[in-house]
Phi, psi and omega in degrees: 000129177263101184298333177301344176277349181263159178271121188243137175246132168269112186264127187207176174087251182078198187240002183287175177292348181258021187303308182306314178297318184292327179291321174296318183296317186291324177297321184287320189285321176298315180291319181296311177299326179293314178301335182270357178095014181271148186274093183239147175228130184273135181227121170282112182293350177295324182259356191230119176286130188283354177281356185259359182306315182303319185292335175276354177089005185298129183247353185193139184241134158264110191268110180230034167281139178257124176068178178056214187282001169289328188247345187272009173101343174301308182294314180302320180289319180302314180296319177294323172298321177277352178081025189255112175303149183214158178275162172089197186285155179282192182302299183308302186291331182284322181290323184286316183287342172288346179258103179295321180300309179296324172296318184291325177300315178302309182303314179303313179306328183265006175082018180269152182276132175222158171303143180299149181209160172232137176266124182243128181256141178303140188087345176276149176288143183251120173266090190289330178295318183291316175309311180299314184304321183277326184255337189074191179223154354292177176205170183246144169240128183212150176291148181299319189239039173232159177248182174057032174060018175298137174070009180268138179230138170260120182270126173251337181235162175299325184293333183280340192288318180290317172302326178294317178291318179295326183288314181300327186285349170292342189244358180193162180277331184245137175232140178259132173248115186244144173299142178289139174253124185282342188278193179289160178243138177236154167227126192241107178287152174228126174235121178050047180078356180254129177285121176265164185315133174297142172249126172269130186267123175244093192280161174278096188122181182299327182200170188280073184271186178302319174302312177297322182285320201238337192249311188286143175262008183264344175291135185258143178237126176244120181214137345297137190267338195233152166295169181307318183296309181299320183293321180293326179291316180283332179295322183294313177307299186301319182297323179288317182302314187298311185288324185300314183273357168083031181287163175206164178074278184197143175202171174230131184240129177273137192221148181225134171281147175266180182304342183260007181070018168287134185277137175237130174296143179247300176192174178251139170240114187270344172236078187297150179298149176227056179250171183298340177264002190288149184281316179310308177296330171301319183287320183298316181297335175298331180253019171088014180259118178294161179298328174293319182291330180294310188297322186290327184287325175295319174307304186300333179276359181291000000 
């Protein structure tokens, strides 16, 4: 099948808290496909009802929406209902993995390592002393269903914990309070079931927050980050995590080391960023896959 004969829409933007990042990813993906000769149109879903894709003659979708309905299974279900093939994970994996809490419950149930956590739900009383007695300090507070580190706080004192939870609850009804992992941070791309080289992230700042991800030019990315033995170890863990939650096509899985250098799973990104700062293209380039070829391969897997 020659996909260059099809009319392809790149869906980006949208209305989630990750809109600005998605706009950048969408522009880069659209330009790459155009440079390869594809019949492609970039569409910002903030201004365009997706039910009209068929009216525009769209035959295939490259989904590069980050967060919200672009990653939570809603868009995937709509496209399946319309019979339009799309990139990335299906309905179930998308819905599951945008929810960090339930993703971690599943990984835990299958014996995979994750940081110890306490769950706080909107409207519940919060016992900060009890949480710190269990998890210690510092710790991380994050919304269960947001990406790009939106609403995430590193908490160093008991006085900071409740304000951090209240901030995270602005973005979700469920908040995770997680034990601090003292080791290095990695992000590991998976393309068509193949685990690519892990990228070590050395953030500009205390942790890999929104500024460090998308604004700062001082965040460092080391790739390849691991020797062959450690890469094989992290690849085995990531492949298991990817398959357990039902991913397909492409995804990126974040991993952190604890103080004993044991790997712990953090979260799944089913529509990884494709901006100038993004990790997936850096890893792909390490094994000889250009940005344009990476975009084309993801499209071919739709």
